[in-house]
Predicted model as a PDB file, atoms N, CA, C, CB and O in Angstrom, pLDDT in the B-factor column:
MODEL        1                                                                  
ATOM      1  N   MET A   1       0.905  -1.058   0.168  1.00 68.00           N  
ATOM      2  CA  MET A   1       0.000  -0.125   0.060  1.00 68.00           C  
ATOM      3  C   MET A   1       0.776   1.195   0.166  1.00 68.00           C  
ATOM      4  CB  MET A   1      -1.073  -0.316   1.060  1.00 68.00           C  
ATOM      5  O   MET A   1       1.776   1.329   0.870  1.00 68.00           O  
ATOM      6  N   ALA A   2       0.247   2.132  -0.570  1.00 85.00           N  
ATOM      7  CA  ALA A   2       1.139   3.486  -0.792  1.00 85.00           C  
ATOM      8  C   ALA A   2       1.279   4.492   0.412  1.00 85.00           C  
ATOM      9  CB  ALA A   2       0.489   4.355  -1.982  1.00 85.00           C  
ATOM     10  O   ALA A   2       0.255   4.654   1.076  1.00 85.00           O  
ATOM     11  N   GLN A   3       2.063   4.976   0.672  1.00 94.00           N  
ATOM     12  CA  GLN A   3       2.289   5.884   1.778  1.00 94.00           C  
ATOM     13  C   GLN A   3       1.406   7.194   1.583  1.00 94.00           C  
ATOM     14  CB  GLN A   3       3.844   6.235   1.872  1.00 94.00           C  
ATOM     15  O   GLN A   3       1.495   7.803   0.517  1.00 94.00           O  
ATOM     16  N   GLN A   4       0.440   7.701   2.725  1.00 95.00           N  
ATOM     17  CA  GLN A   4      -0.330   8.644   2.421  1.00 95.00           C  
ATOM     18  C   GLN A   4       0.164   9.919   3.409  1.00 95.00           C  
ATOM     19  CB  GLN A   4      -1.804   8.134   2.558  1.00 95.00           C  
ATOM     20  O   GLN A   4       0.647   9.759   4.530  1.00 95.00           O  
ATOM     21  N   THR A   5      -0.034  11.069   2.825  1.00 97.00           N  
ATOM     22  CA  THR A   5       0.174  12.322   3.711  1.00 97.00           C  
ATOM     23  C   THR A   5      -1.028  13.269   3.665  1.00 97.00           C  
ATOM     24  CB  THR A   5       1.466  13.137   3.247  1.00 97.00           C  
ATOM     25  O   THR A   5      -1.428  13.599   2.549  1.00 97.00           O  
ATOM     26  N   MET A   6      -1.592  13.701   4.653  1.00 97.00           N  
ATOM     27  CA  MET A   6      -2.901  14.196   4.678  1.00 97.00           C  
ATOM     28  C   MET A   6      -2.681  15.600   5.391  1.00 97.00           C  
ATOM     29  CB  MET A   6      -3.948  13.171   5.440  1.00 97.00           C  
ATOM     30  O   MET A   6      -1.934  15.651   6.368  1.00 97.00           O  
ATOM     31  N   VAL A   7      -3.275  16.661   4.951  1.00 97.00           N  
ATOM     32  CA  VAL A   7      -2.998  17.928   5.716  1.00 97.00           C  
ATOM     33  C   VAL A   7      -4.454  18.421   6.052  1.00 97.00           C  
ATOM     34  CB  VAL A   7      -2.082  19.085   4.813  1.00 97.00           C  
ATOM     35  O   VAL A   7      -5.237  18.807   5.183  1.00 97.00           O  
ATOM     36  N   LEU A   8      -4.744  18.370   7.401  1.00 98.00           N  
ATOM     37  CA  LEU A   8      -6.056  18.804   8.011  1.00 98.00           C  
ATOM     38  C   LEU A   8      -5.947  20.127   8.865  1.00 98.00           C  
ATOM     39  CB  LEU A   8      -6.606  17.644   8.934  1.00 98.00           C  
ATOM     40  O   LEU A   8      -5.048  20.464   9.634  1.00 98.00           O  
ATOM     41  N   LYS A   9      -6.948  20.693   8.566  1.00 97.00           N  
ATOM     42  CA  LYS A   9      -7.261  22.104   9.359  1.00 97.00           C  
ATOM     43  C   LYS A   9      -8.238  21.817  10.303  1.00 97.00           C  
ATOM     44  CB  LYS A   9      -7.818  23.340   8.444  1.00 97.00           C  
ATOM     45  O   LYS A   9      -9.425  21.603  10.055  1.00 97.00           O  
ATOM     46  N   VAL A  10      -7.576  21.821  11.649  1.00 96.00           N  
ATOM     47  CA  VAL A  10      -8.313  21.507  12.863  1.00 96.00           C  
ATOM     48  C   VAL A  10      -8.616  22.669  13.733  1.00 96.00           C  
ATOM     49  CB  VAL A  10      -7.587  20.540  13.637  1.00 96.00           C  
ATOM     50  O   VAL A  10      -7.629  23.244  14.193  1.00 96.00           O  
ATOM     51  N   ARG A  11      -9.698  23.092  14.026  1.00 95.00           N  
ATOM     52  CA  ARG A  11     -10.144  24.472  14.944  1.00 95.00           C  
ATOM     53  C   ARG A  11      -9.517  23.938  16.489  1.00 95.00           C  
ATOM     54  CB  ARG A  11     -12.264  24.808  14.996  1.00 95.00           C  
ATOM     55  O   ARG A  11     -10.036  23.036  17.147  1.00 95.00           O  
ATOM     56  N   MET A  12      -8.584  24.525  16.798  1.00 92.00           N  
ATOM     57  CA  MET A  12      -7.746  24.108  18.121  1.00 92.00           C  
ATOM     58  C   MET A  12      -7.908  25.268  19.031  1.00 92.00           C  
ATOM     59  CB  MET A  12      -6.068  23.814  17.854  1.00 92.00           C  
ATOM     60  O   MET A  12      -6.998  26.069  18.819  1.00 92.00           O  
ATOM     61  N   ARG A  13      -8.735  25.674  19.985  1.00 90.00           N  
ATOM     62  CA  ARG A  13      -8.818  26.628  20.775  1.00 90.00           C  
ATOM     63  C   ARG A  13      -7.849  26.804  21.972  1.00 90.00           C  
ATOM     64  CB  ARG A  13      -9.974  26.570  21.124  1.00 90.00           C  
ATOM     65  O   ARG A  13      -7.514  27.944  22.291  1.00 90.00           O  
ATOM     66  N   CYS A  14      -7.378  25.709  22.657  1.00 92.00           N  
ATOM     67  CA  CYS A  14      -6.470  25.709  23.592  1.00 92.00           C  
ATOM     68  C   CYS A  14      -5.590  24.639  23.607  1.00 92.00           C  
ATOM     69  CB  CYS A  14      -7.012  25.817  24.683  1.00 92.00           C  
ATOM     70  O   CYS A  14      -5.699  23.650  22.883  1.00 92.00           O  
ATOM     71  N   GLU A  15      -4.699  24.834  24.446  1.00 94.00           N  
ATOM     72  CA  GLU A  15      -3.561  23.542  24.494  1.00 94.00           C  
ATOM     73  C   GLU A  15      -4.180  22.268  24.912  1.00 94.00           C  
ATOM     74  CB  GLU A  15      -2.301  23.792  25.606  1.00 94.00           C  
ATOM     75  O   GLU A  15      -3.654  21.243  24.477  1.00 94.00           O  
ATOM     76  N   LYS A  16      -5.282  22.152  25.737  1.00 95.00           N  
ATOM     77  CA  LYS A  16      -5.937  20.920  25.904  1.00 95.00           C  
ATOM     78  C   LYS A  16      -6.420  20.333  24.646  1.00 95.00           C  
ATOM     79  CB  LYS A  16      -7.008  21.065  26.802  1.00 95.00           C  
ATOM     80  O   LYS A  16      -6.295  19.114  24.526  1.00 95.00           O  
ATOM     81  N   CYS A  17      -7.004  21.072  23.594  1.00 93.00           N  
ATOM     82  CA  CYS A  17      -7.650  20.761  22.494  1.00 93.00           C  
ATOM     83  C   CYS A  17      -6.505  20.147  21.539  1.00 93.00           C  
ATOM     84  CB  CYS A  17      -8.416  22.010  21.947  1.00 93.00           C  
ATOM     85  O   CYS A  17      -6.695  19.183  20.797  1.00 93.00           O  
ATOM     86  N   ARG A  18      -5.345  20.814  21.660  1.00 94.00           N  
ATOM     87  CA  ARG A  18      -4.162  20.461  20.638  1.00 94.00           C  
ATOM     88  C   ARG A  18      -3.660  19.110  20.991  1.00 94.00           C  
ATOM     89  CB  ARG A  18      -2.884  21.534  20.695  1.00 94.00           C  
ATOM     90  O   ARG A  18      -3.364  18.278  20.132  1.00 94.00           O  
ATOM     91  N   THR A  19      -3.543  18.850  22.608  1.00 95.00           N  
ATOM     92  CA  THR A  19      -3.129  17.717  23.058  1.00 95.00           C  
ATOM     93  C   THR A  19      -4.088  16.538  22.714  1.00 95.00           C  
ATOM     94  CB  THR A  19      -2.910  17.880  24.416  1.00 95.00           C  
ATOM     95  O   THR A  19      -3.664  15.472  22.268  1.00 95.00           O  
ATOM     96  N   LYS A  20      -5.433  16.798  22.953  1.00 96.00           N  
ATOM     97  CA  LYS A  20      -6.453  15.972  22.524  1.00 96.00           C  
ATOM     98  C   LYS A  20      -6.557  15.420  21.055  1.00 96.00           C  
ATOM     99  CB  LYS A  20      -7.544  16.648  22.797  1.00 96.00           C  
ATOM    100  O   LYS A  20      -6.899  14.276  20.757  1.00 96.00           O  
ATOM    101  N   ALA A  21      -6.164  16.549  20.083  1.00 96.00           N  
ATOM    102  CA  ALA A  21      -6.074  16.185  18.705  1.00 96.00           C  
ATOM    103  C   ALA A  21      -4.769  15.289  18.397  1.00 96.00           C  
ATOM    104  CB  ALA A  21      -6.074  17.494  17.859  1.00 96.00           C  
ATOM    105  O   ALA A  21      -4.711  14.481  17.470  1.00 96.00           O  
ATOM    106  N   MET A  22      -3.892  15.511  19.169  1.00 96.00           N  
ATOM    107  CA  MET A  22      -2.595  14.712  18.843  1.00 96.00           C  
ATOM    108  C   MET A  22      -2.694  13.244  19.535  1.00 96.00           C  
ATOM    109  CB  MET A  22      -1.204  15.556  19.440  1.00 96.00           C  
ATOM    110  O   MET A  22      -2.104  12.253  19.102  1.00 96.00           O  
ATOM    111  N   MET A  23      -3.537  13.264  20.682  1.00 97.00           N  
ATOM    112  CA  MET A  23      -3.728  11.855  21.057  1.00 97.00           C  
ATOM    113  C   MET A  23      -4.864  11.023  20.090  1.00 97.00           C  
ATOM    114  CB  MET A  23      -4.198  11.859  22.633  1.00 97.00           C  
ATOM    115  O   MET A  23      -4.831   9.798  19.975  1.00 97.00           O  
ATOM    116  N   ILE A  24      -5.694  11.733  19.534  1.00 97.00           N  
ATOM    117  CA  ILE A  24      -6.347  10.982  18.579  1.00 97.00           C  
ATOM    118  C   ILE A  24      -5.794  10.533  17.275  1.00 97.00           C  
ATOM    119  CB  ILE A  24      -7.338  11.602  18.328  1.00 97.00           C  
ATOM    120  O   ILE A  24      -6.085   9.499  16.674  1.00 97.00           O  
ATOM    121  N   VAL A  25      -4.963  11.447  16.929  1.00 97.00           N  
ATOM    122  CA  VAL A  25      -4.319  11.217  15.450  1.00 97.00           C  
ATOM    123  C   VAL A  25      -3.441   9.873  15.661  1.00 97.00           C  
ATOM    124  CB  VAL A  25      -3.241  12.648  14.883  1.00 97.00           C  
ATOM    125  O   VAL A  25      -3.407   8.916  14.888  1.00 97.00           O  
ATOM    126  N   ALA A  26      -2.618  10.041  17.087  1.00 96.00           N  
ATOM    127  CA  ALA A  26      -1.566   9.140  17.458  1.00 96.00           C  
ATOM    128  C   ALA A  26      -2.141   7.782  17.722  1.00 96.00           C  
ATOM    129  CB  ALA A  26      -0.812   9.649  18.662  1.00 96.00           C  
ATOM    130  O   ALA A  26      -1.400   6.799  17.695  1.00 96.00           O  
ATOM    131  N   GLY A  27      -3.391   7.672  17.970  1.00 96.00           N  
ATOM    132  CA  GLY A  27      -3.969   6.435  18.029  1.00 96.00           C  
ATOM    133  C   GLY A  27      -4.800   5.780  16.967  1.00 96.00           C  
ATOM    134  O   GLY A  27      -5.435   4.749  17.185  1.00 96.00           O  
ATOM    135  N   THR A  28      -4.785   6.380  15.849  1.00 96.00           N  
ATOM    136  CA  THR A  28      -5.358   6.072  14.800  1.00 96.00           C  
ATOM    137  C   THR A  28      -4.659   5.029  14.035  1.00 96.00           C  
ATOM    138  CB  THR A  28      -5.562   7.144  14.143  1.00 96.00           C  
ATOM    139  O   THR A  28      -3.468   5.230  13.799  1.00 96.00           O  
ATOM    140  N   TYR A  29      -5.239   3.883  13.583  1.00 95.00           N  
ATOM    141  CA  TYR A  29      -4.588   2.862  12.872  1.00 95.00           C  
ATOM    142  C   TYR A  29      -3.758   3.304  11.595  1.00 95.00           C  
ATOM    143  CB  TYR A  29      -5.610   1.903  12.497  1.00 95.00           C  
ATOM    144  O   TYR A  29      -4.279   4.061  10.776  1.00 95.00           O  
ATOM    145  N   GLY A  30      -2.637   2.893  11.448  1.00 96.00           N  
ATOM    146  CA  GLY A  30      -1.870   3.330  10.111  1.00 96.00           C  
ATOM    147  C   GLY A  30      -1.065   4.678  10.325  1.00 96.00           C  
ATOM    148  O   GLY A  30      -0.115   4.926   9.583  1.00 96.00           O  
ATOM    149  N   VAL A  31      -1.401   5.468  11.239  1.00 97.00           N  
ATOM    150  CA  VAL A  31      -0.408   6.529  11.475  1.00 97.00           C  
ATOM    151  C   VAL A  31       0.826   6.285  11.626  1.00 97.00           C  
ATOM    152  CB  VAL A  31      -0.638   7.183  12.431  1.00 97.00           C  
ATOM    153  O   VAL A  31       0.977   5.360  12.425  1.00 97.00           O  
ATOM    154  N   THR A  32       1.982   6.773  11.143  1.00 96.00           N  
ATOM    155  CA  THR A  32       3.230   6.546  11.293  1.00 96.00           C  
ATOM    156  C   THR A  32       4.123   8.044  11.736  1.00 96.00           C  
ATOM    157  CB  THR A  32       3.646   5.852   9.930  1.00 96.00           C  
ATOM    158  O   THR A  32       5.170   8.018  12.383  1.00 96.00           O  
ATOM    159  N   ALA A  33       3.552   9.123  11.309  1.00 97.00           N  
ATOM    160  CA  ALA A  33       4.092  10.341  11.822  1.00 97.00           C  
ATOM    161  C   ALA A  33       3.088  11.627  11.768  1.00 97.00           C  
ATOM    162  CB  ALA A  33       5.364  10.620  11.026  1.00 97.00           C  
ATOM    163  O   ALA A  33       2.123  11.672  11.005  1.00 97.00           O  
ATOM    164  N   MET A  34       3.405  12.558  12.582  1.00 97.00           N  
ATOM    165  CA  MET A  34       2.466  13.702  12.618  1.00 97.00           C  
ATOM    166  C   MET A  34       3.128  14.824  13.104  1.00 97.00           C  
ATOM    167  CB  MET A  34       1.274  13.465  13.432  1.00 97.00           C  
ATOM    168  O   MET A  34       3.970  14.752  13.999  1.00 97.00           O  
ATOM    169  N   ARG A  35       2.745  16.000  12.485  1.00 96.00           N  
ATOM    170  CA  ARG A  35       3.284  17.391  12.837  1.00 96.00           C  
ATOM    171  C   ARG A  35       2.108  18.441  12.859  1.00 96.00           C  
ATOM    172  CB  ARG A  35       4.423  17.862  11.741  1.00 96.00           C  
ATOM    173  O   ARG A  35       1.158  18.544  12.083  1.00 96.00           O  
ATOM    174  N   LEU A  36       2.416  19.139  13.889  1.00 94.00           N  
ATOM    175  CA  LEU A  36       1.406  20.295  14.266  1.00 94.00           C  
ATOM    176  C   LEU A  36       1.970  21.597  13.933  1.00 94.00           C  
ATOM    177  CB  LEU A  36       1.036  20.320  15.806  1.00 94.00           C  
ATOM    178  O   LEU A  36       3.115  21.916  14.252  1.00 94.00           O  
ATOM    179  N   ASP A  37       1.159  22.356  13.285  1.00 92.00           N  
ATOM    180  CA  ASP A  37       1.383  23.889  12.916  1.00 92.00           C  
ATOM    181  C   ASP A  37       0.486  24.654  13.735  1.00 92.00           C  
ATOM    182  CB  ASP A  37       1.099  24.260  11.362  1.00 92.00           C  
ATOM    183  O   ASP A  37      -0.697  24.760  13.413  1.00 92.00           O  
ATOM    184  N   ARG A  38       0.977  25.227  14.825  1.00 88.00           N  
ATOM    185  CA  ARG A  38       0.016  25.788  15.921  1.00 88.00           C  
ATOM    186  C   ARG A  38      -0.611  27.037  15.366  1.00 88.00           C  
ATOM    187  CB  ARG A  38       0.789  26.143  17.339  1.00 88.00           C  
ATOM    188  O   ARG A  38      -1.817  27.255  15.483  1.00 88.00           O  
ATOM    189  N   GLU A  39       0.242  27.875  14.745  1.00 89.00           N  
ATOM    190  CA  GLU A  39      -0.292  29.070  14.147  1.00 89.00           C  
ATOM    191  C   GLU A  39      -1.292  28.908  13.159  1.00 89.00           C  
ATOM    192  CB  GLU A  39       0.690  29.796  13.595  1.00 89.00           C  
ATOM    193  O   GLU A  39      -2.245  29.685  13.213  1.00 89.00           O  
ATOM    194  N   GLN A  40      -1.266  28.110  12.329  1.00 92.00           N  
ATOM    195  CA  GLN A  40      -2.235  27.985  11.272  1.00 92.00           C  
ATOM    196  C   GLN A  40      -3.368  26.706  11.541  1.00 92.00           C  
ATOM    197  CB  GLN A  40      -1.365  27.755   9.885  1.00 92.00           C  
ATOM    198  O   GLN A  40      -4.193  26.335  10.706  1.00 92.00           O  
ATOM    199  N   GLU A  41      -3.227  26.250  12.640  1.00 92.00           N  
ATOM    200  CA  GLU A  41      -3.907  25.272  13.220  1.00 92.00           C  
ATOM    201  C   GLU A  41      -4.062  24.072  12.187  1.00 92.00           C  
ATOM    202  CB  GLU A  41      -5.203  25.827  13.721  1.00 92.00           C  
ATOM    203  O   GLU A  41      -5.196  23.714  11.867  1.00 92.00           O  
ATOM    204  N   LYS A  42      -2.826  23.386  11.610  1.00 96.00           N  
ATOM    205  CA  LYS A  42      -2.846  22.376  10.693  1.00 96.00           C  
ATOM    206  C   LYS A  42      -2.259  21.216  11.396  1.00 96.00           C  
ATOM    207  CB  LYS A  42      -2.141  22.735   9.433  1.00 96.00           C  
ATOM    208  O   LYS A  42      -1.391  21.365  12.257  1.00 96.00           O  
ATOM    209  N   LEU A  43      -2.766  19.947  11.006  1.00 96.00           N  
ATOM    210  CA  LEU A  43      -2.044  18.835  11.403  1.00 96.00           C  
ATOM    211  C   LEU A  43      -1.690  18.125  10.130  1.00 96.00           C  
ATOM    212  CB  LEU A  43      -2.814  17.968  12.386  1.00 96.00           C  
ATOM    213  O   LEU A  43      -2.565  17.894   9.296  1.00 96.00           O  
ATOM    214  N   VAL A  44      -0.415  17.764   9.944  1.00 97.00           N  
ATOM    215  CA  VAL A  44       0.113  16.889   8.829  1.00 97.00           C  
ATOM    216  C   VAL A  44       0.376  15.409   9.346  1.00 97.00           C  
ATOM    217  CB  VAL A  44       1.497  17.521   8.237  1.00 97.00           C  
ATOM    218  O   VAL A  44       1.240  15.117  10.172  1.00 97.00           O  
ATOM    219  N   VAL A  45      -0.490  14.527   8.741  1.00 97.00           N  
ATOM    220  CA  VAL A  45      -0.574  13.396   9.022  1.00 97.00           C  
ATOM    221  C   VAL A  45       0.028  12.351   8.049  1.00 97.00           C  
ATOM    222  CB  VAL A  45      -1.759  13.268   9.261  1.00 97.00           C  
ATOM    223  O   VAL A  45      -0.359  12.370   6.881  1.00 97.00           O  
ATOM    224  N   GLU A  46       0.971  11.417   8.458  1.00 97.00           N  
ATOM    225  CA  GLU A  46       1.668  10.587   7.283  1.00 97.00           C  
ATOM    226  C   GLU A  46       1.203   8.824   7.947  1.00 97.00           C  
ATOM    227  CB  GLU A  46       3.844  11.020   7.197  1.00 97.00           C  
ATOM    228  O   GLU A  46       1.311   8.425   9.107  1.00 97.00           O  
ATOM    229  N   GLY A  47       0.777   8.199   6.942  1.00 97.00           N  
ATOM    230  CA  GLY A  47       0.718   6.839   7.282  1.00 97.00           C  
ATOM    231  C   GLY A  47       0.214   5.915   6.162  1.00 97.00           C  
ATOM    232  O   GLY A  47       0.114   6.321   5.004  1.00 97.00           O  
ATOM    233  N   GLU A  48      -0.030   4.938   6.452  1.00 95.00           N  
ATOM    234  CA  GLU A  48      -0.423   3.811   5.460  1.00 95.00           C  
ATOM    235  C   GLU A  48      -1.829   3.283   5.879  1.00 95.00           C  
ATOM    236  CB  GLU A  48       0.695   2.547   5.474  1.00 95.00           C  
ATOM    237  O   GLU A  48      -2.109   3.063   7.057  1.00 95.00           O  
ATOM    238  N   ARG A  49      -2.759   3.078   4.772  1.00 93.00           N  
ATOM    239  CA  ARG A  49      -4.167   2.677   5.006  1.00 93.00           C  
ATOM    240  C   ARG A  49      -4.789   3.333   6.287  1.00 93.00           C  
ATOM    241  CB  ARG A  49      -4.242   1.128   5.132  1.00 93.00           C  
ATOM    242  O   ARG A  49      -5.425   2.724   7.146  1.00 93.00           O  
ATOM    243  N   VAL A  50      -4.508   4.648   6.277  1.00 94.00           N  
ATOM    244  CA  VAL A  50      -5.468   5.556   7.289  1.00 94.00           C  
ATOM    245  C   VAL A  50      -6.765   5.762   6.767  1.00 94.00           C  
ATOM    246  CB  VAL A  50      -4.914   7.017   7.575  1.00 94.00           C  
ATOM    247  O   VAL A  50      -6.904   6.032   5.574  1.00 94.00           O  
ATOM    248  N   GLU A  51      -7.944   5.642   7.705  1.00 94.00           N  
ATOM    249  CA  GLU A  51      -9.231   5.853   7.096  1.00 94.00           C  
ATOM    250  C   GLU A  51      -9.347   7.468   7.442  1.00 94.00           C  
ATOM    251  CB  GLU A  51     -10.515   4.800   7.760  1.00 94.00           C  
ATOM    252  O   GLU A  51      -9.431   7.929   8.581  1.00 94.00           O  
ATOM    253  N   ILE A  52      -9.334   8.136   6.355  1.00 95.00           N  
ATOM    254  CA  ILE A  52      -9.296   9.455   6.600  1.00 95.00           C  
ATOM    255  C   ILE A  52     -10.717  10.175   6.849  1.00 95.00           C  
ATOM    256  CB  ILE A  52      -8.595  10.023   5.496  1.00 95.00           C  
ATOM    257  O   ILE A  52     -10.798  11.308   7.323  1.00 95.00           O  
ATOM    258  N   ALA A  53     -11.671   9.501   6.529  1.00 95.00           N  
ATOM    259  CA  ALA A  53     -13.215   9.916   6.768  1.00 95.00           C  
ATOM    260  C   ALA A  53     -13.371   9.639   8.338  1.00 95.00           C  
ATOM    261  CB  ALA A  53     -14.426   8.911   5.768  1.00 95.00           C  
ATOM    262  O   ALA A  53     -13.973  10.484   9.000  1.00 95.00           O  
ATOM    263  N   VAL A  54     -12.950   8.702   8.854  1.00 96.00           N  
ATOM    264  CA  VAL A  54     -13.207   8.262  10.286  1.00 96.00           C  
ATOM    265  C   VAL A  54     -12.347   9.124  11.074  1.00 96.00           C  
ATOM    266  CB  VAL A  54     -12.895   6.711  10.581  1.00 96.00           C  
ATOM    267  O   VAL A  54     -12.790   9.556  12.139  1.00 96.00           O  
ATOM    268  N   LEU A  55     -11.132   9.444  10.678  1.00 97.00           N  
ATOM    269  CA  LEU A  55     -10.301  10.360  11.310  1.00 97.00           C  
ATOM    270  C   LEU A  55     -10.879  11.766  11.737  1.00 97.00           C  
ATOM    271  CB  LEU A  55      -9.226  10.539  10.449  1.00 97.00           C  
ATOM    272  O   LEU A  55     -10.908  12.267  12.861  1.00 97.00           O  
ATOM    273  N   VAL A  56     -11.393  12.333  10.365  1.00 97.00           N  
ATOM    274  CA  VAL A  56     -11.773  13.702  10.171  1.00 97.00           C  
ATOM    275  C   VAL A  56     -13.163  13.866  11.157  1.00 97.00           C  
ATOM    276  CB  VAL A  56     -12.044  14.015   8.456  1.00 97.00           C  
ATOM    277  O   VAL A  56     -13.437  14.881  11.797  1.00 97.00           O  
ATOM    278  N   GLN A  57     -13.963  12.612  11.115  1.00 97.00           N  
ATOM    279  CA  GLN A  57     -15.212  12.501  11.944  1.00 97.00           C  
ATOM    280  C   GLN A  57     -14.927  12.577  13.230  1.00 97.00           C  
ATOM    281  CB  GLN A  57     -15.955  11.323  11.757  1.00 97.00           C  
ATOM    282  O   GLN A  57     -15.588  13.342  13.933  1.00 97.00           O  
ATOM    283  N   THR A  58     -13.918  11.819  13.769  1.00 97.00           N  
ATOM    284  CA  THR A  58     -13.656  11.683  15.168  1.00 97.00           C  
ATOM    285  C   THR A  58     -12.955  13.044  15.737  1.00 97.00           C  
ATOM    286  CB  THR A  58     -12.731  10.386  15.393  1.00 97.00           C  
ATOM    287  O   THR A  58     -13.073  13.456  16.891  1.00 97.00           O  
ATOM    288  N   LEU A  59     -12.273  13.600  14.791  1.00 97.00           N  
ATOM    289  CA  LEU A  59     -11.553  14.958  15.154  1.00 97.00           C  
ATOM    290  C   LEU A  59     -12.811  16.193  15.437  1.00 97.00           C  
ATOM    291  CB  LEU A  59     -10.427  15.446  13.692  1.00 97.00           C  
ATOM    292  O   LEU A  59     -12.884  17.030  16.337  1.00 97.00           O  
ATOM    293  N   SER A  60     -13.665  15.934  14.363  1.00 97.00           N  
ATOM    294  CA  SER A  60     -14.557  17.035  14.472  1.00 97.00           C  
ATOM    295  C   SER A  60     -15.467  16.860  15.677  1.00 97.00           C  
ATOM    296  CB  SER A  60     -15.357  17.187  13.207  1.00 97.00           C  
ATOM    297  O   SER A  60     -15.809  17.826  16.360  1.00 97.00           O  
ATOM    298  N   LYS A  61     -15.885  15.522  15.948  1.00 97.00           N  
ATOM    299  CA  LYS A  61     -17.005  15.386  17.133  1.00 97.00           C  
ATOM    300  C   LYS A  61     -16.110  15.557  18.537  1.00 97.00           C  
ATOM    301  CB  LYS A  61     -17.897  13.683  17.087  1.00 97.00           C  
ATOM    302  O   LYS A  61     -16.767  15.781  19.553  1.00 97.00           O  
ATOM    303  N   LYS A  62     -14.694  15.468  18.660  1.00 96.00           N  
ATOM    304  CA  LYS A  62     -14.243  15.487  19.917  1.00 96.00           C  
ATOM    305  C   LYS A  62     -13.159  16.824  20.105  1.00 96.00           C  
ATOM    306  CB  LYS A  62     -13.596  14.029  20.192  1.00 96.00           C  
ATOM    307  O   LYS A  62     -12.785  17.228  21.205  1.00 96.00           O  
ATOM    308  N   VAL A  63     -12.795  17.338  18.952  1.00 96.00           N  
ATOM    309  CA  VAL A  63     -12.049  18.486  19.341  1.00 96.00           C  
ATOM    310  C   VAL A  63     -12.682  19.785  18.626  1.00 96.00           C  
ATOM    311  CB  VAL A  63     -10.512  18.268  18.960  1.00 96.00           C  
ATOM    312  O   VAL A  63     -12.948  20.795  19.277  1.00 96.00           O  
ATOM    313  N   GLY A  64     -12.875  19.694  17.403  1.00 95.00           N  
ATOM    314  CA  GLY A  64     -13.705  20.888  16.801  1.00 95.00           C  
ATOM    315  C   GLY A  64     -13.869  20.833  15.386  1.00 95.00           C  
ATOM    316  O   GLY A  64     -14.004  19.705  14.910  1.00 95.00           O  
ATOM    317  N   TYR A  65     -13.888  21.833  14.591  1.00 96.00           N  
ATOM    318  CA  TYR A  65     -14.424  21.890  13.277  1.00 96.00           C  
ATOM    319  C   TYR A  65     -13.074  21.218  12.359  1.00 96.00           C  
ATOM    320  CB  TYR A  65     -14.913  23.608  12.861  1.00 96.00           C  
ATOM    321  O   TYR A  65     -12.007  21.827  12.433  1.00 96.00           O  
ATOM    322  N   THR A  66     -13.131  20.276  11.718  1.00 97.00           N  
ATOM    323  CA  THR A  66     -12.016  19.752  10.923  1.00 97.00           C  
ATOM    324  C   THR A  66     -12.207  19.788   9.333  1.00 97.00           C  
ATOM    325  CB  THR A  66     -11.780  18.314  11.367  1.00 97.00           C  
ATOM    326  O   THR A  66     -13.280  19.391   8.877  1.00 97.00           O  
ATOM    327  N   GLU A  67     -11.362  20.177   8.612  1.00 97.00           N  
ATOM    328  CA  GLU A  67     -11.304  20.272   7.250  1.00 97.00           C  
ATOM    329  C   GLU A  67     -10.292  19.488   6.524  1.00 97.00           C  
ATOM    330  CB  GLU A  67     -11.156  21.530   6.952  1.00 97.00           C  
ATOM    331  O   GLU A  67      -9.212  19.531   7.112  1.00 97.00           O  
ATOM    332  N   ILE A  68     -10.276  18.868   5.573  1.00 97.00           N  
ATOM    333  CA  ILE A  68      -9.334  17.974   4.722  1.00 97.00           C  
ATOM    334  C   ILE A  68      -8.730  19.096   3.728  1.00 97.00           C  
ATOM    335  CB  ILE A  68     -10.200  16.614   3.845  1.00 97.00           C  
ATOM    336  O   ILE A  68      -9.448  19.455   2.794  1.00 97.00           O  
ATOM    337  N   LEU A  69      -7.455  19.665   3.880  1.00 97.00           N  
ATOM    338  CA  LEU A  69      -6.982  20.610   2.970  1.00 97.00           C  
ATOM    339  C   LEU A  69      -6.308  19.843   1.782  1.00 97.00           C  
ATOM    340  CB  LEU A  69      -6.017  21.592   3.677  1.00 97.00           C  
ATOM    341  O   LEU A  69      -6.470  20.228   0.624  1.00 97.00           O  
ATOM    342  N   HIS A  70      -5.496  18.675   2.118  1.00 96.00           N  
ATOM    343  CA  HIS A  70      -4.724  18.122   0.938  1.00 96.00           C  
ATOM    344  C   HIS A  70      -4.638  16.636   1.427  1.00 96.00           C  
ATOM    345  CB  HIS A  70      -3.153  18.891   0.644  1.00 96.00           C  
ATOM    346  O   HIS A  70      -4.600  16.300   2.611  1.00 96.00           O  
ATOM    347  N   VAL A  71      -4.615  15.881   0.460  1.00 96.00           N  
ATOM    348  CA  VAL A  71      -4.377  14.196   0.617  1.00 96.00           C  
ATOM    349  C   VAL A  71      -3.585  13.933  -0.671  1.00 96.00           C  
ATOM    350  CB  VAL A  71      -5.959  13.130   0.661  1.00 96.00           C  
ATOM    351  O   VAL A  71      -3.871  14.279  -1.817  1.00 96.00           O  
ATOM    352  N   SER A  72      -2.358  13.134  -0.157  1.00 96.00           N  
ATOM    353  CA  SER A  72      -1.585  12.652  -1.561  1.00 96.00           C  
ATOM    354  C   SER A  72      -1.073  11.248  -0.983  1.00 96.00           C  
ATOM    355  CB  SER A  72      -0.113  13.816  -2.183  1.00 96.00           C  
ATOM    356  O   SER A  72      -0.950  10.879   0.185  1.00 96.00           O  
ATOM    357  N   GLU A  73      -0.824  10.613  -2.149  1.00 93.00           N  
ATOM    358  CA  GLU A  73      -0.117   9.384  -1.897  1.00 93.00           C  
ATOM    359  C   GLU A  73       1.070   9.145  -2.918  1.00 93.00           C  
ATOM    360  CB  GLU A  73      -1.124   8.220  -1.953  1.00 93.00           C  
ATOM    361  O   GLU A  73       1.112   9.374  -4.127  1.00 93.00           O  
ATOM    362  N   PHE A  74       1.979   8.637  -2.099  1.00 86.00           N  
ATOM    363  CA  PHE A  74       3.287   8.316  -3.193  1.00 86.00           C  
ATOM    364  C   PHE A  74       3.952   6.948  -2.630  1.00 86.00           C  
ATOM    365  CB  PHE A  74       4.647   9.726  -3.200  1.00 86.00           C  
ATOM    366  O   PHE A  74       4.923   6.453  -3.202  1.00 86.00           O  
TER     367      PHE A  74                                                      
ENDMDL                                                                          
END                                                                             
């Protein structure tokens, strides 16, 4: 399977929300790496066989508004 890179914009209002978002992403099946851009509220997620729809739905429900900005496979 191909390596996926996803860029998500997540509304994170406080440090607790950032921590919660990182914990959710880290616990998602297939995620191998992640980076957080605090200023732009972006999460960059890398992995294989990541269910992007489930991840976005979970982040929206538990953290805040989540939008898919970019998905690429290589």
